[in-house]
Structure formats: structure tokens, C-alpha cells
C-alpha positions as CSV (number, residue, x, y, z in Angstrom):
1,X,117.6,102.6,102.5
2,X,116.0,101.5,105.9
3,X,112.3,102.3,106.1
4,X,110.6,103.1,109.4
5,X,106.8,102.7,109.0
6,X,105.8,104.4,112.2
7,X,106.7,107.9,111.3
8,X,104.8,110.2,113.6
9,X,104.7,113.9,113.6
10,X,106.8,116.0,115.9
11,X,105.2,117.3,119.1
12,X,103.3,120.3,119.1
13,X,105.0,124.0,119.4
14,X,108.4,123.1,118.6
15,X,111.0,123.9,116.0
16,X,110.5,120.5,114.6
17,X,106.7,120.8,114.5
18,X,107.1,124.3,112.8
19,X,109.6,122.8,110.2
20,X,107.3,119.8,109.6
21,X,104.1,122.0,109.1
22,X,106.1,124.3,106.7
23,X,107.6,121.2,104.8
24,X,104.1,119.8,104.6
25,X,102.8,123.0,103.2
26,X,105.5,123.0,100.4
27,X,105.8,119.8,99.6
28,X,101.7,119.2,99.1
29,X,101.8,122.5,97.0
30,X,105.1,122.1,95.2
31,X,105.9,118.5,95.2
32,X,109.4,117.1,96.0
33,X,111.0,118.7,92.8
34,X,109.4,122.1,93.3
35,X,110.3,122.2,97.0
36,X,113.2,124.4,98.1
37,X,114.7,124.0,101.5
38,X,114.8,128.0,101.7
39,X,111.2,128.2,101.5
40,X,110.6,125.7,104.2
41,X,113.1,127.5,106.5
42,X,111.3,130.5,105.7
43,X,107.9,129.3,106.5
44,X,109.1,127.7,109.8
45,X,110.7,131.0,110.7
46,X,114.2,129.7,111.0
47,X,117.5,130.1,109.2
48,X,118.5,127.2,106.5
49,X,121.3,126.0,108.6
50,X,118.8,125.3,111.6
51,X,116.5,123.2,109.1
52,X,119.7,121.1,108.0
53,X,120.6,120.5,111.6
54,X,117.2,119.0,112.0
55,X,116.8,117.4,108.6
56,X,120.1,116.4,106.8
57,X,118.5,116.5,103.2
58,X,115.3,117.4,101.3
59,X,114.8,113.8,100.7
60,X,114.6,112.8,104.4
61,X,112.3,115.5,105.4
62,X,110.1,114.8,102.2
63,X,110.0,111.0,103.2
64,X,109.1,111.9,106.8
65,X,106.3,114.2,105.7
66,X,105.2,112.1,102.9
67,X,105.0,109.0,105.3
68,X,102.9,111.2,108.0
69,X,100.6,112.0,105.4
70,X,100.0,108.3,104.0
71,X,100.1,107.2,107.7
72,X,96.8,109.0,108.5
73,X,94.9,106.9,106.4
74,X,96.3,103.5,106.0
75,X,95.3,102.0,109.8
76,X,92.0,103.0,109.5
77,X,91.7,101.6,105.8
78,X,93.3,98.4,106.9
79,X,90.9,97.9,109.8
80,X,88.0,98.5,107.7
81,X,88.8,96.4,104.6
82,X,90.2,93.3,106.9
83,X,87.3,93.4,109.5
84,X,84.5,91.1,109.2
85,X,81.7,93.5,109.7
86,X,78.4,93.4,107.3
87,X,79.2,94.3,103.8
88,X,77.0,97.4,104.2
89,X,78.3,98.6,107.3
90,X,81.8,98.2,105.8
91,X,81.0,100.1,102.5
92,X,79.4,102.8,104.7
93,X,82.4,103.3,107.2
94,X,84.7,103.2,104.4
95,X,83.3,106.2,102.6
96,X,82.5,107.8,105.8
97,X,86.0,107.7,106.8
98,X,87.6,108.6,103.4
99,X,85.5,111.7,103.3
100,X,86.1,112.8,106.6
101,X,89.8,112.3,106.5
102,X,89.9,114.0,103.2
103,X,87.6,116.7,104.0
104,X,90.1,117.5,107.0
105,X,93.2,117.1,104.8
106,X,92.1,118.0,101.4
107,X,95.7,117.9,100.1
108,X,96.2,114.4,100.3
109,X,94.6,113.1,97.2
110,X,96.2,115.6,94.9
111,X,99.6,115.2,96.6
112,X,99.4,111.3,96.4
113,X,98.2,111.2,92.6
114,X,101.1,114.0,91.8
115,X,103.8,112.1,93.6
116,X,102.9,108.8,92.1
117,X,102.6,110.3,88.6
118,X,106.1,111.8,88.9
119,X,108.2,109.2,90.8
120,X,106.1,106.0,91.1
121,X,109.2,104.1,92.4
122,X,110.1,106.7,95.0
123,X,106.6,106.6,96.1
124,X,105.8,102.8,96.1
125,X,109.3,101.7,97.6
126,X,110.0,104.5,100.0
127,X,106.8,106.1,101.1
128,X,104.3,103.2,101.6
129,X,104.5,101.0,104.3
130,X,105.7,97.2,103.3
131,X,102.4,96.1,105.0
132,X,99.9,97.7,103.0
133,X,96.1,96.9,103.9
134,X,95.0,93.6,102.2
135,X,91.6,93.8,100.7
136,X,91.0,89.9,100.3
137,X,88.3,89.9,103.2
138,X,86.3,92.6,101.4
139,X,87.1,91.0,98.1
140,X,85.3,87.9,99.2
141,X,82.5,89.9,100.5
142,X,81.8,91.7,97.3
143,X,82.1,88.1,95.5
144,X,79.5,86.6,98.2
145,X,77.2,89.6,97.7
146,X,77.2,89.3,93.7
147,X,76.6,85.4,94.2
148,X,73.6,86.0,96.3
149,X,72.2,88.6,94.1
150,X,72.2,91.5,96.4
151,X,74.5,93.7,94.2
152,X,75.2,93.8,90.7
153,X,78.1,91.8,88.9
154,X,81.5,93.7,89.4
155,X,85.0,92.7,90.0
156,X,86.0,93.5,93.5
157,X,89.0,95.4,92.4
158,X,86.7,97.7,90.4
159,X,84.4,98.4,93.0
160,X,87.2,99.4,95.5
161,X,88.7,101.8,93.1
162,X,85.3,103.5,92.2
163,X,84.6,103.7,95.9
164,X,87.9,105.4,96.3
165,X,87.5,107.7,93.0
166,X,84.1,108.7,94.0
167,X,85.4,110.2,97.4
168,X,88.5,111.7,96.2
169,X,87.0,113.4,93.1
170,X,85.5,116.5,94.7
171,X,88.8,117.1,96.2
172,X,91.1,116.7,93.1
């Protein structure tokens, strides 16, 4: 199945936007497996036939919604991790961004964790873009900070996972 990485939310105040918002609510509350097209149609204030006119299948609608959810975060995370800015500024910016975006979209962490646990292959192969943020610059900075004695010894991957975990913990 071909994958489009620049999925955008539909324009505001359209039937398509109402469907998207209804689907986002249902998918984030119930996941792909628990979502019903009839419930999405009811929440959007349309009939099921019109829903199927816009989105031929639940899978296509789910993919669009899930990509939009993940897409809210990845471009900025990429920019932060791959930038050459000072180490402390990078960490501060990363944490500020993560808490801000999740504070405005508190459903994201639980949705992502639940969907990865239920269907990791679908999430990693279909939802995530192929060009994920590359943390090598960040990892090199962590290693340099450890070598200079400015931070305690820690594996760069562990620091990144710890930062993400501490940011999302209050929301899950």
C-alpha cells in the first residue's frame, strides 16, 4: 500500500472536517479495533453512506487520522534533534515542545502506546513516515557532554527515552 507522508487535516467547517474530528475522537477513545463507522457517522452528523463516500473504508480513515496525529509532532522533533544548537537549549526546547503539544493534545500518548501495543506492524509500517527523525546529532552531543564531565554517564538512547517518558507520564 502506497503511503503519503504529508497528510493534512481537511479544511475547517466542511463535512470532511466534521468526519475527521469525529473519527479522531472515536479512534483515540476506542482504537482502530473498537471504532465503528456508524459511531463516526453519528458524531459527524451524517449518514453512514456519506461517510463511505468520503472514506471508502475504516482502515483508510484510520490511517489518515493516525498520520495526522503523529504528524503534529514529528517535524518539530526532527528539527530539534537534528539541530546543532547548544545541548541545554536542545533539551529545554524538546521538553517545552513535547509538554506543550501533549498538553494541547492529551490523547496522543495513550493513542500511540495503545496502537503500538495492539498492532505494532500496522503502526510502524503504515502510520509512521519513512523519514523518522534521526537522533544521531543529539546522541553525539550527549556523548560529548558525558566525556566533558558536564553530565553523568548515560547512554544517549536512555536519555532520550527518559526525556520522552517523563514528558508523557502525566498524560497516560
